[in-house]
N, C-alpha and C positions, 0 to 999 in steps of 0.2 A: 538609552537602549531599551527597546521593547522585547520582552521575552515572549516568544511565540509558544505559549504554553499549550501542549497538546491535551492536557487534562481539561482545560477550560473549553477548548474548541470542540474536542470529541464529545464532552458532556452536552454541549449545545445540540450537536447532531443527534446524539442518542435521545435527548429529551423530545426533539422534533419527531423522531421515528416512533417513540413510545406513544406520543399523542395520536399519531396516525393509526397505530395498532389498536389503541383503545377505541378509536372511532370505528374501525372495522368490526371489532367485537360487539360494540353497541348495535351495530347494524345486523348482527347475527352471522357475520362471515367468519371463516376460519382464520387462524394465525399464519402469518408467513413462516415458511419452514426452510431452514438451512441444514444441509447434510454435509458432514466433513468426513473425509477418509484419511486415516493416519496409519502409515505403514512403518512398523518398527517402533523403537523406543528412544529416538534421538531426543535428548534433553531439551534442546531449544525448541523443537517442533512440538514436544509435549506442552511446554509452556504456552506457546502461541495458540494451540488448538484449545487448551483449557481456558485461556483468556476469551477466545471467541465464543465458546460454549456458554461461559459465565455471563458474558455480555448479552448473548441471545436471551437468556432468562431474565435479565434486568429489563429489557425493553419489551418483552412479551412475545418474542419469537419462539416457535417450536424449533428444537434442534435434535439432530441425530448424529452420533459418532460412531463410525464404523472403523474398527481396529483390525489390522492385519499384521501377522507376524513378519519380522524383518526378512524372513527367508521366503515370504510369499512370492509366487511367480507372477509374471506380467498378465497371464491369461486370467488368473484369479481376480487381480485388481480390475482388469477390463470388464469382467463379468459383474463385479460390484457396481461399477459405474453404469453399465447398461441397466441394471435393476433400478438404480436411482433415476436414470433418464426416463424409465417407463412408469415410475411412481408418480401419479398425478398429484399427490399431496406434497411432494418435494418441489420447492421453487428454485433453490440455489444449490449448486454442488461445488465443493472445493476439495482438491486433493492437496494435502500439505506437502510442499517441497522443502528439501530435496528427497528424492526417492533412493532406495537401494540400488546399487549398480546394475543388478540383473533386470532392471525395468527401464524401458525407454520413456523418458519424460515427455518428449514431443508426442509420441503415440498416445500417451495417457491424456495429454491436454486436448488432442484432436478427438478423443473418444467422448468427451463431454458434450452433451447437447448444447449448442450455442445459446439456446433460450434459457439455460440454466447456468451459464458460464459466468458466475459472479465474480471469479478472479480476473476475468477480462483477458485471458491468455489465448483463447481460441483464435486461429487465423481469421475466422469470420469476424470476431470482435475487433481484432487488430485492424483488419481492412477497413471496417466501418469508421474506426477511429481516425485513420489516415484521411478518409474521405469527408470527414466532419459530419457523419451521420450519427444518429442516436444509437448508442451502444453501451455495453458494460466496459467501464474504464478500469484498467489495472488498479488494484486497491490502493497501493502506495501513492502513485501519482494523483489518483482521485482525492485521496486523503489530504495531500499537499494543497491541491486546488481548493478544497473545502477549508483548509486552514487560512490560505490567502484571503478567501472570501470572509471568513469569521473576523479576521483582524483588519480587513479592508485595506490590504496592501496594494498600493498603486503599481500596476504593471504595464500600463499602456506606453508604448514606445520605449520601454527600458531594454537594456541589453542584458539578457540572461545567458549565463554560462553554466552548462550541465556537465559535470565531470563524471563520466561513466556512460556506457553505451548499451547497457543490458536491455533485453526485451521486456523486463519486468519493471524497470524504473526509468533508466536514462533516455531510451528511445521515445516511449510514450510521453515522458515528461517534456521532451522537446517539442512534441506535437502539440500538447495541450498549451504550453506557454506561447507558442507562435500562432495559436488558433485565433479566429476572429470572435473573441468573447470578452466579457467584462474583465476577467482576470487572465486574459491572455494578451494578444497583440504585442508580444515582445519580439525583439530580434534575437534569434537564439544561436549560440555556438555550442557544439557538443565536442568535448575533449575526451581523450582516452590514452591508452598506454603509448601510442605512437605520436601523440601531439608534441610538436616542438615548442619550446619555451612556454611550457604549461603555466608557470607562475605568472608570466607576463600576460597571458590570456585571461587568467583568473582575475588579475588586478583590474581588468576592463569591465568587470561584471557589476552591474547594478543589483542583480539578483544572482547569487551563486548557489547552485545546488550540488552538493557533494554526495555522490553515490557510487563509490568505487570499492568499499570494503576494506579500506586500509586505516586502522586506528590512528586518529589525530594527524593525518597526512597533511591537511590544510592548515598552514601556519598564518600568523598574522601578516607576514610579509607577502602573502598571496592574495590578500583582501584589500579592496579599495575602502577608503574611509567612508562610512555611511552606507555600505552595502547591506542588502538583506541576504542572510545566510541560512540556507536550509540543509540541515545535516541528516541524511538518510542512513548513514552507517550505523550498524550495531554489532559490535564485536566483543566476545568475552575474552578479556585479557587477564591472565593469571596474576593474582596479587595475594601473597601470603598474609598480608596485613588486613585483608578484607574478610568479613565474617564468613562469606561463602567460598573464599579461596579465589575469587575472581572479581573483576569490575567490568561494567559495561562501558565500552568507549565508542564514541562516534567517529566519523571520518574528519571532524574538525577539532582542532585544539581549542576547546571552548573558552578557557580562561583568558587566553591572550587575544583570540579573535573577537570575543565579545566586547572588548575595549574599543574596537574599531567599528563594529557593525551597528547599524541603526535598528536592526531587528535580527534575532537569531533563535533557532530551535534548540532546546536542551536535549541531552541523550543521557539517560532515558527520559521519558516524559514528553517527547515531542512527536516526531513523525510516526513512530511505532504505534501510538494510540490513535492516530489519524488513519492509519492503514486499516484498522478494525472498523472505524467509522465509515470509511469508504466501502469496505466489504458489506456492511449491513445496509448501507444505502442502496448498493447494487442489488442486494437480496429483496428489499422492499420494492424496488422497480421491477424485478423479475416477477414478483407476485402480482403487481399491477398489470403487467403485460399478459400474464396467464389468465388473470381473473377479468381482464378488460375493465379495470377500475378507472 
């Protein structure tokens, strides 16, 4: 069984980007610049943003963190986005989701300049993805594709089953896996809450992507012998025996499924790290696009 280690794959991506940044600086060019907006003090969001900012420093990116109070209104957030849209030194903008209830997430996503949409959520980015045009790919699916590439997972002609149909992971993942590309060319089935005989469908998968947000939902009896299993889930589950009072669980029951899989991602240490790698790769591309490099 091959462990699809996100630490190894993401480190390779980061080292590649760091080399590119060093080359830019040698040529006297500015650093790529990622700006993040964090509304409120959600613990998980704080952790995600801190990790992104830390990684920017590691690879030589400039980063800016804009903090807004949890009670901030939609107009204030939109104004901050507009300021970053108009800032010529900012290449990529991300607004950490989820947002407080008083703010319309879709309106916020659409307010970001598509040229700086490094999260890949803007309708322009999504439309280009569907049409197979160069665009920013949502960071988690992009990270998964980078992982498949790093470990040279054969996908051509395989049956991929994606469990989950979110706009952030499930839908774009299905498009990428079915695309005419080296790590695409799968026949893809998307499953969701209304799928009948879900376990039967999952057992047909050569490549199974679990992205439904239900801890340890996928059991060994849902997985075909020798399948490649990608676990996108990341849920805090209360555990009094754990030092922090909780444990991070994926959507896959790792211990039992790993005995059947030919390759599997761990949680933590798998797809989450690749999500950041995908975001940084998008930011570098945004820089290239703006600077005509």
